C-alpha positions in Angstrom: -126.6 -52.4 85.2 -123.6 -51.3 83.1 -122.3 -53.5 80.3 -119.3 -55.6 81.1 -116.5 -55.3 78.4 -114.7 -58.5 77.7 -111.5 -58.6 75.7 -112.0 -61.4 73.1 -109.0 -60.7 70.9 -107.0 -63.8 70.1 -104.1 -64.4 72.3 -100.6 -63.9 70.7 -98.8 -67.2 70.1 -96.0 -68.1 72.6 -92.8 -66.1 72.0 -90.8 -68.0 69.4 -87.4 -69.5 70.1 -85.5 -66.9 68.0 -86.6 -64.1 70.4 -85.2 -65.7 73.5 -82.2 -63.8 74.8 -80.0 -65.1 77.7 -80.8 -63.8 81.1 -78.3 -61.0 82.2 -75.4 -62.4 84.2 -71.7 -62.6 84.4 -68.8 -60.6 85.9 -68.7 -57.8 83.3 -72.5 -57.4 83.6 -72.2 -56.9 87.4 -69.2 -54.6 87.0 -71.1 -52.2 84.7 -74.3 -52.4 86.8 -72.3 -51.2 89.9 -70.4 -48.6 87.8 -73.6 -47.1 86.4 -75.1 -47.0 89.9 -72.0 -45.4 91.5 -71.9 -42.6 88.9 -75.7 -42.0 89.2 -76.1 -42.6 85.4 -79.0 -44.0 83.4 -78.7 -46.4 80.5 -81.3 -47.2 77.9 -80.3 -50.8 78.4 -82.0 -50.9 81.8 -84.6 -48.0 81.4 -86.1 -49.4 78.1 -85.8 -53.1 79.2 -83.5 -54.0 76.3 -83.4 -57.8 75.7 -79.7 -57.5 74.8 -78.5 -56.0 78.0 -76.7 -59.2 79.2 -74.8 -59.6 75.8 -73.9 -56.0 75.5 -72.8 -55.3 79.1 -70.7 -58.6 79.1 -69.0 -57.1 76.0 -68.5 -53.9 78.0 -70.8 -51.8 75.8 -73.7 -49.7 77.0 -76.0 -46.9 75.7 -76.0 -44.0 78.1 -79.3 -42.1 78.6 -78.8 -38.4 79.5 -81.1 -35.7 80.8 -82.7 -38.0 83.4 -84.8 -41.1 83.1 -88.3 -39.4 82.9 -89.7 -38.6 79.5 -92.0 -35.8 78.6 -93.9 -38.0 76.0 -96.1 -41.0 76.4 -95.1 -43.2 73.4 -97.1 -46.4 73.5 -94.2 -48.7 72.9 -91.6 -47.4 75.4 -90.8 -48.7 78.9 -89.1 -45.4 80.0 -90.9 -43.6 82.8 -93.1 -40.8 81.7 -93.9 -37.7 83.7 -92.5 -34.4 84.9 -88.9 -34.1 83.8 -86.0 -34.1 86.2 -83.7 -31.0 86.6 -80.8 -30.8 84.1 -77.6 -32.2 85.7 -74.6 -30.3 84.3 -72.2 -32.6 86.0 -73.7 -35.5 84.0 -71.3 -35.1 81.0 -68.3 -35.5 83.3 -69.7 -38.7 84.9 -70.6 -40.2 81.5 -67.0 -39.6 80.3 -65.7 -41.1 83.5 -67.8 -44.2 82.9 -66.6 -44.5 79.3 -63.0 -44.3 80.5 -63.6 -46.8 83.2 -65.2 -49.2 80.8 -62.4 -48.8 78.3 -64.8 -48.0 75.5 -63.5 -47.2 72.0 -67.1 -46.3 70.9 -69.8 -44.8 73.0 -73.6 -44.4 72.3 -75.5 -41.5 73.9 -79.2 -41.0 73.8 -81.8 -39.2 75.9 -85.4 -39.0 76.9 -87.6 -36.4 75.2 -87.2 -33.0 76.9 -90.0 -31.0 75.4 -89.7 -28.8 78.5 -86.5 -27.3 77.1 -86.3 -24.9 74.1 -83.4 -26.8 72.5 -84.9 -30.3 73.5 -81.6 -31.1 75.4 -79.2 -30.5 72.4 -76.9 -28.5 74.7 -76.3 -31.6 76.9 -75.6 -33.8 74.0 -72.9 -31.4 72.8 -71.5 -31.2 76.4 -71.4 -35.0 76.7 -69.6 -35.4 73.3 -67.0 -32.8 74.4 -66.4 -34.5 77.8 -65.8 -37.9 76.2 -63.4 -36.4 73.6 -61.4 -34.7 76.4 -61.3 -37.8 78.7 -61.0 -40.6 76.2 -58.7 -39.9 73.3 -59.9 -41.6 70.0 -63.2 -42.8 71.3 -66.0 -42.7 68.8 -69.4 -41.3 69.7 -72.8 -42.1 68.3 -75.8 -39.9 69.3 -79.4 -41.2 69.2 -81.3 -38.0 69.5 -85.1 -37.2 69.8 -86.8 -34.9 67.4 -86.1 -31.8 69.3 -89.7 -30.7 68.3 -88.3 -30.0 64.9 -85.7 -27.5 65.9 -83.0 -27.4 63.2 -80.8 -25.2 65.4 -80.8 -28.0 68.0 -79.7 -30.5 65.4 -76.9 -28.1 64.4 -75.8 -27.7 68.0 -75.3 -31.5 68.3 -73.4 -31.7 65.1 -71.1 -28.8 66.0 -69.7 -31.1 68.7 -68.8 -33.6 65.8 -70.3 -36.9 66.7 -69.1 -39.9 64.6 -72.7 -41.0 63.9 -76.0 -39.1 64.0 -79.0 -41.4 64.8 -82.7 -40.5 64.9 -85.3 -43.3 64.8 -88.4 -43.1 62.7 -89.6 -46.1 64.8 -92.7 -47.0 62.7 -94.7 -46.3 59.5 -96.6 -43.0 59.1 -100.1 -44.7 59.5 -99.2 -45.9 63.0 -97.7 -42.7 64.4 -100.7 -41.6 66.4 -100.7 -44.8 68.3 -97.0 -45.5 68.5 -95.3 -42.1 68.7 -97.6 -39.7 70.5 -96.4 -36.2 70.1 -94.1 -37.0 67.0 -94.5 -36.6 63.3 -93.2 -38.7 60.5 -92.3 -35.7 58.4 -90.6 -34.0 61.3 -88.4 -37.0 61.9 -87.4 -37.1 58.2 -86.6 -33.3 58.4 -84.3 -34.0 61.5 -82.3 -36.6 59.3 -82.2 -34.2 56.4 -81.0 -31.3 58.5 -78.3 -33.5 59.9 -77.1 -34.5 56.5 -77.2 -31.0 55.2 -75.3 -29.7 58.2 -72.6 -32.3 58.3 -72.6 -34.3 55.0 -69.6 -36.4 56.0 -71.3 -37.7 59.2 -73.1 -41.0 58.6 -76.9 -40.7 59.5 -78.8 -43.6 60.9 -82.4 -44.6 61.6 -84.4 -47.6 62.8 -87.8 -49.2 62.9 -89.6 -51.6 65.2 -91.7 -54.2 63.4 -94.7 -56.2 64.4 -97.0 -53.3 65.4 -99.3 -53.8 62.5 -97.5 -52.3 59.6 -97.5 -53.9 56.2 -94.6 -54.9 54.2 -95.3 -52.3 51.6 -95.4 -49.6 54.3 -91.9 -50.7 55.6 -90.4 -50.6 52.2 -91.8 -47.1 51.6 -90.2 -45.9 54.8 -86.9 -47.4 53.8 -87.3 -45.6 50.4 -88.0 -42.3 52.2 -85.0 -42.7 54.4 -82.7 -43.3 51.4 -84.2 -40.3 49.6 -83.1 -38.3 52.7 -79.6 -39.9 52.3 -79.7 -42.0 55.5 -76.7 -44.3 55.6 -77.3 -46.9 58.2 -80.6 -48.7 58.9 -81.6 -51.0 61.9 -84.7 -53.2 61.9 -86.0 -55.2 64.9 -88.9 -56.8 66.4 -91.2 -54.9 68.8 -91.4 -56.5 72.2 -94.1 -55.3 74.5 -92.6 -54.1 77.8 -95.8 -54.7 79.8 -99.5 -55.3 79.4 -100.0 -51.5 79.6 -98.1 -51.0 76.3 -99.1 -51.5 72.7 -99.8 -55.1 71.9 -97.6 -57.1 69.5 -99.6 -57.8 66.3 -97.1 -60.2 64.8 -93.8 -61.9 65.2 -91.6 -61.6 62.1 -89.5 -64.6 61.4 -85.8 -64.3 60.8 -86.3 -65.0 57.1 -88.4 -61.9 56.7 -85.7 -59.8 58.3 -83.2 -61.3 55.9 -85.4 -60.3 53.0 -85.7 -56.7 54.3 -81.9 -56.6 54.8 -81.4 -57.5 51.2 -83.9 -54.9 50.0 -82.2 -52.2 52.1 -78.9 -53.0 50.7 -80.3 -52.8 47.2 -81.6 -49.4 48.0 -78.2 -48.2 48.8 -77.9 -48.2 52.6 -74.3 -48.3 53.6 -75.0 -50.8 56.4 -78.0 -52.6 57.6 -78.6 -54.6 60.9 -81.9 -56.5 60.7 -83.1 -59.2 63.0 -85.7 -60.1 65.8 -83.4 -58.9 68.6 -81.8 -55.9 66.8 -82.2 -52.6 68.6 -81.0 -49.2 67.5 -77.7 -49.3 69.3 -77.1 -53.0 68.7 -73.5 -53.5 67.3 -73.3 -49.7 67.0 -69.5 -49.6 66.7 -69.4 -52.2 64.0 -72.1 -50.4 62.0 -70.3 -47.1 62.3 -67.1 -48.6 61.1 -68.8 -50.4 58.3 -70.6 -47.5 56.8 -69.4 -44.2 55.5 -71.7 -41.4 54.6 -73.4 -42.1 51.3 -74.2 -38.4 50.8 -73.8 -37.1 47.3 -72.5 -33.8 48.9 -69.4 -35.2 50.4 
């Protein structure tokens, strides 16, 4: 008779009060939900089950996710659907710009799924979306949160030729945990994406973020922060990992707000132009304020 495996790992404590976000509701929330559905767009707010969706949508901010809502990678932390990618929709840039105009945005954040099926990783669509927003909404700032483009420096250059206001690429976790957390990614490759961006457009602030609570040590987090500053990253976000479902990686630890405060102070001492750190912080959280509060710290410009 085959052995029966029983999971005897200790249960994680109840989610602390500081991690409780209000349920999404309100007139603005419903307006944006209907607008996104009407224009057949995707947002990381919904696809990645962001806990701040109610707050952000009620402030009429959203992070648009281009190139479909199916990712070619299977990262252990992410709620976005995985599988065969959708066809590229070249009308999507126009619809994103229409949504930005309808929402009255002064700052838009654009991200995407990984598109390892495409030679440029989807860089062309990022550039087209930036251009469409610039034409439709005069003076609107644009932040891009890009994948690693499988290390293609040409893809990074394509995005930067369209002149985004902030270039964001997340390292997500510490190098030791990459095989469990970021399947198909490499820590050194992510650092190279950020280095290429800074070298290509020194005046454009670069940004990166980490999720905490996956089993990393404090020393490992500080080393990643030092690595990011060594690559002249200007803006840093630090937030608590929240498990989207029982199929995803477990939470090892909840970090208290005081620990985030200590990391924020350490990051500022390292020279980051702006830091957002807290249990509910996500990469695009308060993106407009971060962009306006930090200029490039590059020694080249």
